[in-house]
Backbone as numpy.savetxt, mean C-alpha at the origin, in Angstrom:
# Nx Ny Nz CAx CAy CAz Cx Cy Cz
3.28 -6.06 -29.08 2.81 -4.91 -28.71 4.21 -4.18 -28.20
3.96 -3.20 -28.78 5.45 -2.00 -27.49 5.31 -1.59 -26.56
6.12 -1.76 -26.25 6.25 -1.16 -24.14 5.02 0.20 -24.10
5.55 1.45 -25.00 4.61 2.57 -25.18 3.16 2.11 -25.97
2.89 1.44 -26.81 1.34 0.83 -26.87 0.88 0.34 -25.75
1.49 -0.47 -25.01 0.85 -0.77 -24.16 0.34 0.60 -22.50
1.46 0.81 -22.72 1.46 2.09 -21.92 0.51 3.17 -21.84
-0.15 3.01 -23.79 -1.20 3.74 -23.40 -2.24 3.08 -23.66
-2.20 2.10 -23.64 -3.84 1.20 -23.43 -4.53 1.42 -22.32
-3.24 1.38 -21.36 -3.18 1.59 -19.71 -4.22 2.83 -19.81
-3.22 3.95 -20.49 -3.73 5.32 -19.74 -5.16 5.32 -20.17
-5.45 4.61 -21.64 -6.59 4.66 -22.30 -7.64 4.67 -21.11
-7.39 3.34 -20.97 -8.51 2.61 -19.70 -8.54 3.15 -18.43
-7.94 3.62 -17.71 -7.80 4.50 -16.61 -7.86 5.96 -16.36
-7.39 6.44 -17.13 -7.68 7.84 -17.43 -8.61 8.44 -16.70
-8.38 9.38 -16.31 -9.97 10.32 -15.84 -10.28 9.48 -14.07
-9.52 8.39 -13.94 -10.41 7.53 -12.63 -9.60 8.78 -11.44
-9.78 7.90 -10.38 -10.00 8.85 -9.15 -9.21 7.77 -7.80
-7.81 7.91 -7.58 -7.53 7.14 -6.26 -7.40 8.10 -5.05
-7.37 7.14 -3.95 -6.75 7.15 -2.49 -5.60 6.32 -2.86
-4.46 6.92 -2.26 -3.29 6.22 -1.89 -2.97 6.47 -0.60
-2.87 5.58 0.75 -2.55 6.39 1.97 -1.14 5.92 1.86
-0.30 7.14 2.70 1.08 6.95 3.35 1.77 6.99 1.37
1.54 8.23 0.97 2.39 7.99 -0.34 2.87 8.79 -0.44
3.57 9.94 0.25 4.61 10.34 0.19 6.05 10.30 0.46
5.87 8.90 0.24 7.79 8.11 -0.09 7.23 7.06 -0.11
8.39 6.11 -0.04 8.41 4.83 -0.43 7.74 3.68 -1.15
6.91 2.31 -1.03 6.23 2.28 -1.40 4.79 2.95 -2.45
4.40 3.68 -0.94 3.03 4.70 -1.98 3.46 5.33 -2.29
4.69 6.18 -2.61 4.83 7.06 -3.83 4.80 6.33 -5.38
5.85 4.94 -4.71 6.08 4.17 -6.06 4.84 3.95 -6.99
3.72 3.49 -5.91 2.31 3.15 -6.64 1.51 4.58 -7.29
1.62 5.79 -6.48 1.03 7.20 -6.88 1.46 7.41 -8.35
2.83 7.23 -7.99 3.80 7.18 -9.73 2.88 6.32 -10.88
3.39 5.46 -10.30 2.56 4.32 -11.53 1.23 4.50 -11.65
0.12 4.73 -11.12 -1.58 5.27 -11.45 -1.31 6.13 -12.32
-0.30 7.72 -11.66 -0.55 8.62 -11.94 0.13 8.58 -13.60
0.61 7.52 -13.69 1.10 7.31 -15.73 0.33 7.24 -16.23
-0.57 6.11 -15.79 -2.20 5.83 -16.19 -2.95 6.83 -16.22
-2.81 7.91 -16.24 -4.10 8.86 -15.70 -4.65 9.07 -15.01
-4.47 8.40 -13.69 -5.35 8.44 -12.86 -4.72 9.51 -11.70
-5.66 10.36 -11.18 -5.91 11.44 -10.62 -5.86 11.25 -8.86
-4.64 12.04 -8.21 -4.43 10.34 -7.05 -4.43 11.94 -5.87
-4.78 10.73 -4.80 -4.99 12.07 -3.46 -3.80 10.99 -2.41
-3.21 11.93 -2.36 -1.63 11.95 -1.29 -1.49 12.13 -0.06
-1.24 11.10 0.64 -1.44 10.97 2.22 0.15 10.91 2.56
-0.03 11.19 3.81 1.17 10.56 4.53 1.99 12.01 5.04
3.45 11.45 5.90 4.31 12.46 6.46 4.99 12.80 5.16
5.62 14.35 5.42 6.00 15.55 5.18 6.36 16.66 5.54
7.43 17.38 5.21 7.09 19.05 5.01 6.14 19.33 3.59
6.13 20.90 4.06 4.94 20.90 2.88 5.01 21.47 1.41
7.07 21.90 1.93 7.72 21.88 0.22 7.72 20.55 0.09
8.57 19.52 0.20 8.34 18.80 -0.19 7.53 17.74 -0.96
5.97 18.00 0.08 5.04 17.58 -0.45 4.05 18.14 -1.64
4.52 19.48 -1.31 4.47 20.40 -2.89 5.23 19.58 -3.97
6.43 19.67 -3.57 7.49 19.20 -4.89 6.98 18.02 -6.18
6.50 16.70 -4.61 5.61 15.39 -5.42 4.38 15.87 -6.15
4.09 16.81 -5.70 2.53 17.22 -6.24 2.75 17.61 -7.66
3.67 18.33 -7.69 3.83 19.32 -9.30 4.55 18.14 -9.81
5.43 16.87 -9.27 6.04 16.30 -9.98 5.52 15.68 -11.15
4.36 14.65 -10.10 3.29 14.05 -10.25 2.43 14.52 -11.93
1.71 16.00 -11.47 1.21 16.37 -12.53 1.92 17.07 -13.72
2.73 17.37 -13.47 3.69 18.44 -14.66 4.55 16.51 -15.25
4.19 15.66 -14.68 4.76 14.62 -15.65 3.42 13.69 -16.42
2.67 14.04 -15.79 1.68 13.06 -15.88 0.03 13.70 -16.75
0.49 14.50 -16.76 -0.79 15.63 -16.66 -1.65 15.32 -16.18
-1.59 14.91 -14.76 -3.07 14.52 -13.96 -3.02 16.26 -12.55
-4.13 15.58 -11.87 -4.71 16.43 -11.03 -3.80 15.40 -9.61
-3.59 16.23 -8.64 -3.37 15.67 -7.11 -4.12 17.08 -6.14
-4.32 15.96 -4.93 -4.35 16.84 -3.64 -3.79 16.25 -2.76
-3.03 16.67 -1.94 -3.13 16.12 -0.35 -3.81 16.18 0.71
-4.09 14.97 1.59 -4.56 14.86 2.88 -3.74 14.69 3.49
-3.78 15.21 4.76 -3.00 15.02 6.10 -3.52 14.20 7.38
-4.40 13.65 6.79 -5.59 12.31 7.02 -4.32 11.91 7.67
-4.65 11.77 9.79 -4.06 10.47 10.41 -5.04 9.55 10.40
-3.90 8.01 10.15 -4.53 7.23 9.60 -4.93 6.45 10.77
-4.56 7.09 11.82 -5.34 6.36 12.84 -6.39 6.38 13.86
-7.17 8.03 13.40 -8.20 8.54 13.21 -9.25 8.53 12.14
-10.51 7.62 12.53 -11.46 7.33 11.44 -11.94 8.09 10.76
-11.94 9.04 11.97 -12.96 10.99 11.39 -12.02 11.40 10.65
-10.94 11.20 10.35 -9.42 11.84 9.24 -9.90 11.26 8.30
-10.03 9.10 7.91 -10.16 9.00 7.06 -11.09 9.36 6.57
-12.51 9.57 6.76 -13.53 9.59 6.16 -13.72 10.85 5.84
-13.08 11.80 5.89 -12.69 13.47 5.85 -11.74 13.17 4.12
-10.94 12.21 4.05 -10.06 12.20 3.23 -10.43 11.83 2.34
-11.51 10.82 2.09 -12.62 10.10 1.36 -13.37 11.15 0.27
-14.27 12.09 1.58 -14.76 12.87 1.31 -14.76 14.38 0.89
-13.08 14.54 1.08 -11.77 15.41 0.35 -12.25 14.97 -0.88
-11.59 13.46 -1.58 -11.85 12.96 -2.42 -12.56 13.37 -3.43
-13.94 12.91 -3.34 -14.98 13.25 -3.88 -15.45 14.62 -4.13
-14.85 15.89 -3.45 -15.31 16.64 -3.46 -14.31 17.39 -4.93
-13.36 17.27 -5.33 -12.67 17.22 -5.69 -12.52 16.40 -7.39
-12.45 15.23 -6.91 -12.70 14.60 -8.13 -13.83 13.65 -8.25
-14.89 14.14 -7.62 -16.79 13.72 -8.16 -16.92 11.71 -7.50
-15.13 11.54 -7.32 -15.57 10.30 -7.40 -14.21 9.48 -6.51
-14.06 7.81 -5.36 -13.24 7.19 -5.44 -13.21 5.91 -6.57
-12.58 6.06 -7.13 -12.31 4.37 -8.40 -11.53 3.58 -7.48
-10.51 4.11 -7.07 -8.75 2.89 -6.76 -8.79 3.93 -5.13
-9.00 2.57 -3.95 -8.35 3.08 -2.92 -7.11 2.03 -2.68
-6.32 2.71 -2.66 -4.77 1.88 -2.29 -4.37 2.25 -0.97
-4.53 1.14 0.36 -4.26 1.26 1.64 -2.69 0.04 1.97
-1.94 1.94 1.96 -0.55 1.45 2.14 0.51 1.91 3.47
-0.67 2.21 4.05 0.07 3.29 5.21 0.60 2.36 6.29
1.73 2.35 6.66 2.00 1.32 7.85 3.18 2.23 8.63
3.06 1.32 10.20 4.82 2.05 10.62 4.95 0.59 11.64
6.17 0.50 11.86 6.75 -0.80 12.52 7.16 -0.71 13.65
7.54 -1.94 14.48 8.39 -1.18 15.58 9.21 -3.19 15.70
10.09 -2.88 16.13 10.77 -4.58 16.18 11.14 -4.61 17.76
10.98 -5.65 18.39 11.03 -5.80 19.91 11.08 -7.25 20.29
10.91 -7.52 21.45 10.73 -8.90 21.74 9.06 -8.64 22.81
8.12 -9.95 22.75 6.67 -9.68 22.91 6.90 -9.51 24.45
7.63 -9.78 25.39 7.75 -9.66 26.30 8.14 -8.26 27.09
9.04 -7.10 26.16 8.81 -5.42 26.64 7.63 -4.98 25.62
7.48 -5.90 24.41 7.32 -4.52 23.30 5.76 -3.65 24.49
6.00 -2.39 23.66 5.28 -1.51 24.36 3.86 -1.54 24.00
2.84 -1.66 24.64 1.03 -1.45 24.52 1.07 -0.80 23.36
1.27 0.96 24.13 1.32 1.59 22.99 1.67 1.28 21.09
2.70 0.59 21.44 3.30 0.52 20.17 2.42 -0.61 19.11
2.18 -1.50 20.16 1.01 -2.57 19.38 -0.20 -1.97 19.00
-0.84 -1.02 19.98 -2.00 -0.66 19.90 -2.14 0.62 17.84
-0.39 1.62 17.63 -0.92 2.19 17.20 -0.26 1.41 15.90
0.43 0.19 15.75 0.42 -0.97 14.65 -0.98 -1.18 14.14
-1.63 -1.79 15.18 -3.32 -1.90 14.51 -3.78 -1.33 13.97
-3.57 0.00 14.38 -4.29 1.04 13.92 -4.40 1.03 12.63
-2.80 1.66 12.79 -2.44 2.34 11.26 -2.75 1.07 10.42
-2.25 -0.06 10.73 -1.67 -1.27 9.97 -2.89 -1.72 9.18
-4.02 -2.08 10.17 -4.93 -2.68 10.15 -6.56 -2.03 9.86
-6.87 -1.17 11.19 -7.76 -1.00 11.26 -7.85 0.31 10.54
-7.14 1.05 9.56 -6.95 2.59 8.91 -7.52 1.17 7.77
-6.90 0.62 7.27 -7.42 -0.01 5.74 -9.52 -0.29 5.86
-9.71 -1.01 7.09 -11.43 -1.28 7.26 -11.69 0.64 7.49
-12.00 1.10 7.97 -12.42 2.77 8.19 -12.25 3.10 6.26
-11.22 3.11 5.81 -10.87 3.09 4.36 -11.77 3.01 3.38
-11.77 1.25 3.79 -12.72 0.34 2.50 -14.54 0.84 3.13
-14.50 1.09 4.16 -15.97 1.49 4.41 -16.75 2.90 3.87
-15.45 2.92 3.90 -15.65 5.46 3.30 -16.06 5.19 1.82
-15.43 4.15 1.33 -15.37 4.07 -0.04 -16.74 3.03 -0.76
-16.87 1.77 -0.10 -17.50 1.28 -0.83 -18.75 1.40 -0.99
-19.33 1.90 -0.95 -20.88 2.24 -1.37 -20.92 3.17 -2.22
-19.71 3.88 -2.53 -20.00 4.63 -4.02 -19.54 3.80 -5.07
-18.56 3.11 -5.31 -18.01 1.58 -5.65 -18.80 0.89 -6.20
-19.76 0.02 -5.26 -20.64 -0.90 -5.49 -22.04 -0.34 -6.49
-22.22 1.24 -5.81 -23.27 1.75 -7.08 -23.12 2.06 -8.46
-21.25 2.05 -8.79 -20.90 2.38 -9.70 -20.74 1.33 -10.60
-20.35 -0.02 -9.31 -20.09 -1.15 -10.62 -19.19 -1.11 -11.20
-18.02 -0.08 -10.20 -16.43 -1.07 -10.33 -15.86 -0.21 -9.60
-14.77 -1.03 -9.44 -14.03 -0.32 -8.20 -12.25 -1.51 -7.65
-11.84 -0.45 -7.33 -10.19 -1.73 -7.39 -9.97 -1.22 -5.87
-10.07 -2.11 -4.94 -9.25 -1.73 -3.46 -8.22 -2.45 -3.20
-7.10 -1.96 -3.47 -5.79 -3.18 -2.78 -4.54 -2.70 -1.49
-4.75 -3.52 -1.04 -4.16 -3.40 0.49 -2.64 -3.80 0.45
-1.99 -3.26 0.54 -0.93 -3.56 0.67 -0.32 -4.15 1.42
-0.21 -5.56 2.02 0.38 -6.18 2.73 1.38 -6.40 3.35
1.98 -7.13 3.12 3.58 -7.80 3.31 3.72 -9.42 2.80
4.69 -9.82 3.14 5.19 -11.36 3.38 4.88 -11.88 4.70
4.91 -10.59 5.35 4.72 -10.62 6.88 2.79 -11.22 7.12
2.16 -11.00 6.33 1.08 -11.63 6.22 0.69 -12.98 5.98
1.75 -13.62 4.94 1.52 -15.16 4.82 2.60 -15.67 6.09
3.75 -15.16 6.08 4.49 -15.98 7.45 4.95 -14.84 8.49
5.47 -15.63 9.76 5.86 -14.65 10.78 7.70 -14.62 10.60
7.74 -13.76 11.14 9.27 -13.49 12.15 9.50 -12.73 13.30
10.32 -13.42 13.77 10.52 -12.91 16.02 10.42 -11.47 15.35
10.29 -11.12 16.18 9.94 -9.69 17.28 9.17 -8.79 16.72
8.10 -9.19 15.70 7.01 -8.42 14.82 5.92 -9.11 15.02
5.43 -8.69 16.66 4.11 -9.48 16.82 3.18 -8.85 16.76
3.73 -7.39 16.30 2.23 -6.20 16.01 2.52 -6.74 14.49
3.48 -6.38 13.78 2.98 -6.05 12.35 2.62 -7.37 11.95
2.88 -8.59 12.40 2.82 -10.26 11.60 1.29 -9.94 12.03
0.74 -9.87 13.19 -0.35 -9.79 13.27 -1.41 -9.00 12.40
-0.68 -7.69 12.65 -1.63 -7.01 11.77 -2.08 -7.26 10.08
-0.49 -7.75 10.12 -0.79 -8.30 7.95 -1.44 -9.54 7.83
-1.07 -10.34 9.03 -2.23 -11.37 8.40 -3.88 -11.19 8.60
-4.26 -10.07 9.15 -5.33 -9.53 9.36 -5.69 -8.82 8.27
-4.77 -8.11 7.95 -4.84 -7.80 6.32 -5.46 -8.62 5.93
-5.04 -9.75 5.64 -5.23 -10.65 4.36 -6.13 -10.86 5.01
-6.91 -11.41 5.81 -8.19 -11.73 6.37 -9.77 -10.74 5.91
-9.22 -9.55 6.18 -9.74 -8.21 5.69 -10.52 -8.25 3.88
-9.01 -8.18 3.59 -8.94 -8.70 1.89 -10.57 -9.53 1.27
-10.30 -11.03 1.88 -10.75 -12.54 1.43 -12.44 -11.97 1.51
-12.83 -11.07 3.17 -13.61 -11.17 3.86 -14.30 -10.20 2.70
-13.88 -8.67 2.35 -14.60 -7.86 2.08 -14.67 -8.05 0.19
-13.85 -8.91 -0.58 -13.26 -9.23 -1.50 -15.13 -10.43 -2.22
-15.27 -11.51 -1.41 -16.46 -11.95 -1.25 -17.64 -11.09 -1.40
-17.71 -10.02 -0.34 -18.98 -8.98 -0.50 -19.19 -8.50 -1.50
-18.01 -7.81 -2.37 -18.12 -7.01 -3.77 -17.89 -7.86 -4.77
-17.95 -9.28 -4.78 -17.29 -10.01 -5.89 -18.69 -9.50 -6.64
-19.53 -9.38 -6.90 -20.99 -9.51 -7.54 -21.05 -8.11 -8.03
-20.61 -6.94 -7.38 -20.61 -5.37 -7.33 -19.35 -4.80 -8.84
-19.14 -5.40 -9.51 -17.75 -5.09 -10.36 -16.10 -4.82 -9.79
-16.15 -4.82 -7.92 -15.38 -4.22 -7.45 -14.39 -5.63 -6.82
-13.04 -5.25 -7.43 -12.30 -6.25 -6.87 -11.76 -5.94 -5.62
-10.91 -6.73 -4.79 -10.20 -6.83 -3.55 -8.99 -7.89 -3.45
-7.96 -6.69 -3.35 -6.57 -8.09 -3.07 -5.85 -7.13 -2.58
-4.80 -7.87 -2.14 -3.74 -7.77 -1.21 -2.07 -8.24 -1.60
-1.27 -6.72 -1.59 0.04 -7.08 -2.41 1.13 -7.58 -0.93
1.74 -8.84 -1.63 2.25 -8.77 -0.18 3.87 -8.47 -0.50
4.36 -7.73 -0.29 6.03 -7.10 -0.82 6.97 -7.97 -0.27
8.10 -8.43 -0.55 9.11 -8.99 0.65 9.87 -7.34 0.81
10.82 -7.61 1.46 11.71 -6.54 1.96 12.20 -5.58 0.13
11.97 -4.11 1.24 11.90 -2.63 -0.13 12.46 -2.25 0.51
13.68 -1.29 -0.10 14.77 -0.27 0.76 13.91 0.96 0.70
12.95 0.90 1.77 11.79 2.17 2.23 12.60 2.32 3.43
11.76 3.99 3.24 12.23 4.34 4.99 11.91 3.52 6.29
10.77 3.13 5.86 10.57 2.17 7.07 11.24 1.06 7.31
11.82 0.70 6.11 12.52 -1.03 6.28 13.55 -0.48 6.63
14.64 1.22 6.37 15.77 1.84 7.28 15.65 1.74 8.31
14.69 1.97 8.89 14.27 2.25 10.15 14.07 0.85 11.27
14.11 -0.03 10.06 13.94 -1.76 10.99 15.45 -2.34 11.17
16.32 -1.78 10.27 17.10 -2.25 10.59 18.80 -2.10 11.49
18.71 -0.91 12.46 19.35 -0.81 13.44 17.92 -1.04 14.78
16.93 -1.08 15.19 16.04 -1.74 15.60 16.50 -3.30 15.65
16.14 -4.03 14.64 16.61 -5.55 14.51 17.98 -5.87 14.63
19.25 -4.51 14.43 20.35 -4.75 14.74 20.39 -5.33 15.94
19.65 -4.61 16.95 19.44 -4.25 18.56 18.84 -5.58 18.92
17.90 -5.84 18.18 17.00 -6.87 18.98 17.86 -8.22 19.12
18.42 -8.02 17.68 19.29 -9.56 17.86 20.71 -9.71 17.95
20.95 -8.82 18.39 22.86 -8.49 18.87 23.55 -8.66 18.15
22.90 -8.15 16.53 23.64 -7.61 15.29 24.10 -7.32 15.12
25.08 -6.72 14.04 25.75 -5.37 13.32 24.62 -5.46 12.10
24.67 -4.00 11.91 23.19 -3.40 10.94 23.82 -3.78 9.34
24.74 -4.66 8.83 25.50 -4.86 7.98 25.01 -6.96 7.81
25.16 -7.10 9.25 24.58 -8.61 9.06 23.19 -8.66 8.80
22.42 -7.73 9.74 20.87 -7.36 9.37 20.44 -7.41 7.98
21.43 -6.98 7.15 20.80 -6.55 5.65 21.32 -7.89 4.71
22.51 -8.21 5.20 22.88 -9.83 4.34 22.27 -10.72 5.15
22.28 -10.91 6.06 21.75 -12.20 7.15 20.00 -12.33 7.41
19.43 -11.23 7.36 18.06 -11.53 7.85 17.50 -10.82 6.97
17.67 -9.75 5.75 16.60 -8.96 5.39 16.36 -10.10 4.07
17.95 -9.50 2.91 18.01 -10.08 2.28 18.66 -11.99 2.07
18.59 -12.44 3.16 18.66 -13.80 3.49 17.16 -14.04 3.15
16.01 -13.46 3.73 14.75 -14.21 3.20 14.27 -14.31 2.17
15.18 -13.88 1.10 14.92 -13.74 -0.16 16.07 -14.37 -1.11
15.49 -14.97 -1.68 16.34 -15.77 -2.52 16.65 -15.53 -3.67
16.21 -14.27 -3.97 16.84 -13.63 -4.73 18.42 -12.59 -4.86
18.24 -12.67 -3.41 19.57 -11.45 -2.71 18.95 -10.52 -3.34
18.00 -9.77 -3.63 17.56 -8.28 -4.01 17.15 -8.10 -3.28
16.37 -6.67 -3.15 15.32 -5.74 -3.10 14.43 -5.65 -4.02
13.00 -6.53 -3.27 11.61 -5.39 -4.17 11.73 -4.19 -4.29
11.28 -3.14 -5.71 11.53 -2.40 -5.83 10.23 -1.91 -5.79
10.07 -0.27 -5.26 8.75 0.24 -5.26 8.35 0.11 -7.18
8.91 0.04 -7.94 8.50 0.26 -9.51 8.11 -1.31 -10.03
8.23 -2.50 -9.40 7.93 -3.37 -9.31 6.10 -3.58 -8.60
6.71 -2.81 -7.61 5.13 -2.76 -6.97 3.77 -2.21 -7.07
4.26 -1.01 -7.99 3.58 0.19 -9.06 3.01 -0.72 -9.87
4.10 -1.45 -10.57 3.47 -2.59 -12.03 2.40 -3.12 -11.33
2.84 -3.91 -10.58 1.54 -5.23 -10.15 0.16 -4.24 -9.98
0.50 -2.98 -9.11 -0.93 -2.66 -8.92 -1.66 -1.67 -9.83
-0.76 -1.21 -10.88 -1.18 -0.68 -12.10 -2.39 -1.91 -13.04
-1.41 -3.27 -12.49 -1.99 -4.30 -13.57 -3.48 -4.63 -12.77
-3.33 -5.17 -11.67 -5.14 -5.04 -10.90 -5.71 -4.01 -11.06
-5.20 -3.28 -11.44 -6.27 -1.60 -11.64 -7.37 -2.40 -13.11
-6.78 -3.07 -14.12 -6.94 -2.97 -15.48 -8.04 -4.25 -15.14
-8.33 -3.57 -16.58 -9.40 -5.14 -16.89 -8.97 -6.31 -16.64
-7.50 -6.45 -17.24 -6.88 -7.44 -17.04 -6.65 -8.20 -16.00
-6.89 -7.90 -14.94 -7.26 -8.26 -13.39 -8.16 -8.48 -13.21
-9.41 -8.39 -13.77 -10.32 -7.99 -12.89 -11.08 -9.33 -12.37
-11.04 -10.65 -12.89 -10.82 -11.45 -12.42 -9.98 -12.42 -10.84
-8.71 -10.97 -10.56 -8.23 -11.83 -9.40 -8.59 -10.91 -8.75
-9.57 -11.71 -7.87 -9.65 -10.92 -6.50 -9.71 -11.68 -5.23
-9.27 -10.90 -3.63 -9.34 -11.91 -2.58 -8.37 -12.59 -2.60
-6.96 -12.38 -3.54 -6.26 -12.75 -3.08 -4.91 -11.87 -2.45
-4.11 -12.67 -2.06 -2.72 -12.21 -1.34 -1.35 -12.78 -2.13
-1.28 -11.12 -3.23 0.21 -12.07 -4.08 1.30 -11.74 -3.38
2.47 -12.18 -3.65 3.22 -12.17 -3.03 4.45 -11.64 -3.92
5.56 -10.75 -3.87 6.35 -10.08 -4.70 7.18 -9.86 -3.85
8.50 -11.45 -3.34 8.90 -11.42 -2.84 10.51 -12.43 -2.58
10.64 -12.51 -4.12 11.94 -12.64 -4.27 11.62 -13.92 -4.07
11.12 -14.81 -3.76 10.46 -16.22 -3.26 10.87 -16.55 -2.04
10.76 -15.06 -0.99 10.35 -15.78 0.10 9.27 -16.18 0.62
8.03 -15.89 0.42 7.33 -17.17 1.13 7.00 -19.00 0.19
8.32 -18.72 -0.87 8.34 -20.29 -1.76 8.70 -21.09 -0.88
9.71 -20.96 0.36 10.74 -21.47 1.14 9.79 -22.14 2.07
């Protein structure tokens, strides 16, 4: 089968479905939104950015892939905003078939000086937001006997690193949430999985570089070489395209028996 035939098959399978992708105006989330759009999935975008930039993203997806998009400015730390985003998706597309919980923030600092407000924000956006979003869409997925919930966790859902207490705690929590909800949904045609990327050169990771340099007393170049890429035996950053492709596979019928899994895509990091 040629690559184009394979792509057309996935598009035929998923065309017309509707997805919410949180944190999708840049980085991993945008890569996932593009992958879903390429398969004919209508997308609810969410995340930071100026109005003109978000409009460009929407126009690019719609014109490139012939799908429809809407944008939600929902604050992922606010449960009412998350419920409103799900309702906006239903009002526009009639349903939510696919939920990608990707929004996340990070802060790097020693635990004894870690600001409590940063802890609370990281837990709220990286963990609690996924719970609230799942809660908002689970009933309709169960009723239709089909759904895909994919939580973008991290290699830090499987292993720890110093100076990232809140992030590691939140991502471990995402892994546990994934397993629990997968068991609840297993007989309803809904799969629930966590994708656990290693380091991807996204704006979030780029922001970590100077923070980690300060916390560890290194230069930024040393952080990239000796901390980030040192963790990954391939010595290469994972790409957003690779994560988008894995997400798309989990949404297809071929991925229907994969549920409750925490899938590393980390250049071998967690194999060590």
